[in-house]
C-alpha positions in Angstrom: -4.7 -42.6 -21.2 -3.2 -39.1 -21.5 -2.9 -37.8 -24.7 0.7 -36.9 -24.9 0.5 -33.9 -27.1 -1.5 -32.0 -24.4 0.5 -30.0 -22.3 0.4 -30.8 -18.6 -1.0 -27.3 -17.6 -3.9 -28.2 -20.1 -4.9 -31.4 -18.5 -8.0 -31.3 -16.1 -6.9 -33.6 -13.8 -3.0 -32.3 -13.3 -1.4 -30.4 -10.6 -0.5 -27.7 -13.2 -4.0 -26.8 -14.1 -5.7 -27.3 -10.7 -2.8 -24.5 -9.9 -3.5 -22.6 -12.8 -7.7 -22.5 -12.0 -6.9 -22.0 -8.3 -4.4 -19.1 -8.9 -7.0 -17.5 -11.5 -9.9 -17.9 -8.8 -8.0 -16.3 -6.0 -6.6 -13.5 -8.3 -9.8 -12.8 -9.8 -11.5 -12.5 -6.3 -8.7 -10.3 -4.8 -9.2 -7.8 -7.7 -13.1 -8.2 -7.1 -12.9 -7.3 -3.3 -10.1 -4.5 -3.7 -12.3 -1.9 -2.8 -13.9 -4.1 0.3 -16.9 -5.6 -1.4 -17.8 -7.8 -4.2 -20.3 -6.2 -6.6 -22.5 -8.0 -8.8 -21.2 -7.1 -12.1 -17.6 -8.7 -10.8 -19.6 -11.6 -9.4 -21.2 -12.3 -12.6 -17.8 -12.0 -14.6 -16.1 -14.2 -12.2 -18.5 -16.9 -12.8 -18.5 -16.7 -16.3 -14.6 -16.7 -16.4 -15.2 -20.0 -14.2 -17.1 -21.7 -16.6 -14.7 -21.1 -19.2 -11.7 -22.6 -17.0 -13.9 -25.1 -15.9 -16.2 -26.0 -18.2 -17.1 -29.7 -16.7 -17.9 -28.1 -13.3 -21.3 -27.9 -12.5 -22.4 -24.1 -11.8 -23.4 -25.2 -8.1 -20.0 -26.5 -7.8 -18.3 -23.4 -9.2 -20.5 -20.9 -6.8 -19.5 -23.1 -3.8 -16.1 -22.9 -4.7 -16.0 -19.4 -5.3 -17.9 -18.8 -1.8 -15.6 -20.8 0.0 -12.5 -19.4 -1.6 -13.9 -15.7 -0.9 -14.2 -16.8 2.9 -10.9 -18.1 3.0 -9.3 -14.9 1.6 -11.3 -13.1 4.1 -9.9 -15.1 7.3 -6.0 -14.8 6.2 -3.8 -12.2 6.0 -2.9 -10.2 2.8 0.7 -11.1 3.7 -0.4 -14.6 3.1 -1.7 -14.2 -0.2 1.2 -14.5 -2.7 1.4 -18.0 -1.3 -1.6 -19.0 -3.6 0.0 -18.0 -6.4 3.5 -19.7 -6.1 2.6 -22.9 -8.0 2.0 -20.4 -11.2 5.8 -19.4 -11.3 6.8 -22.7 -13.0 4.0 -22.3 -15.6 4.8 -20.8 -19.1 4.6 -17.3 -19.6 1.1 -17.4 -22.1 -0.6 -19.0 -18.8 0.9 -16.0 -16.7 -0.4 -13.6 -19.3 -3.9 -15.2 -19.3 -3.8 -15.1 -15.6 -3.3 -11.4 -15.6 -5.8 -11.1 -18.3 -8.5 -12.3 -16.4 -7.9 -10.3 -13.3 -8.1 -7.2 -15.3 -11.2 -8.4 -17.1 -12.6 -8.7 -13.3 -11.2 -5.1 -12.6 -12.8 -3.6 -15.8 -16.1 -5.5 -15.2 -17.4 -2.3 -13.9 -15.8 -0.3 -16.6 -13.2 1.2 -14.4 -10.1 0.4 -13.4 -9.2 1.8 -9.7 -5.5 2.7 -8.6 -6.0 -0.1 -5.9 -7.1 -3.0 -8.6 -4.0 -1.9 -10.8 -1.5 -2.2 -7.8 -3.2 -5.7 -6.9 -3.0 -7.0 -10.2 0.8 -5.8 -10.8 1.5 -7.4 -7.3 0.2 -10.6 -9.0 2.5 -10.3 -11.6 5.1 -10.0 -9.2 4.2 -13.2 -7.2 3.8 -15.4 -10.7 7.2 -13.7 -11.8 5.7 -12.3 -15.0 8.5 -11.3 -16.8 8.8 -8.0 -18.8 7.4 -9.3 -22.3 4.6 -11.1 -20.6 3.9 -7.7 -19.0 4.1 -6.3 -22.6 2.3 -8.9 -24.0 -0.9 -8.9 -21.2 -0.8 -4.7 -21.3 -1.0 -5.2 -25.3 -4.0 -7.1 -24.9 -5.5 -5.1 -22.8 -5.6 -2.1 -24.8 -7.0 -4.4 -27.5 -9.9 -5.9 -25.6 -10.4 -2.1 -24.5 -10.3 -0.8 -28.0 -12.8 -3.5 -29.1 -15.3 -2.7 -26.4 -15.1 1.2 -27.4 -16.0 0.3 -30.9 -19.2 -1.7 -29.6 -19.9 1.4 -27.5 -18.6 0.7 -24.2 -16.6 3.4 -22.2 -13.8 2.5 -19.8 -12.1 4.9 -17.1 -9.1 4.6 -15.2 -7.2 3.1 -18.2 -4.3 5.2 -17.0 -4.1 3.3 -14.0 -2.8 0.0 -15.9 0.5 1.8 -16.0 0.8 2.3 -12.4 3.1 0.3 -10.1 
């Protein structure tokens, strides 16, 4: 029996949850492959994010899902990418902010946000119809995370690219 207090998008078996997780995987993979290849640090960051999103899924299932999704994305036209994000449009703003944040985390997994990665993340924001407030919250959260990373000795480049559209 489902708990009536748990929002539909948080229920593991719900269509909303599946749409959210699927869009996150697609978004992370697209950003990771923005330069034409998937680097180890990006792969590692995606797997870690998937462990958080799908804590009830085995590591082998996660890797299989990522591999199949990556091959699917390589096989289809970039014009079709937005369709993966259409179901997310109806989710609450905080879910959209989380999706954008996860894609940005993958982009910064190599400590650099490229122009291509930034433009793709902004396209994803358009595809999920993130409003202005959600975009401001997402960018604020990114800057907060980067500041924490800097305090721990990490260096980031390309931060200015976050503002590109």
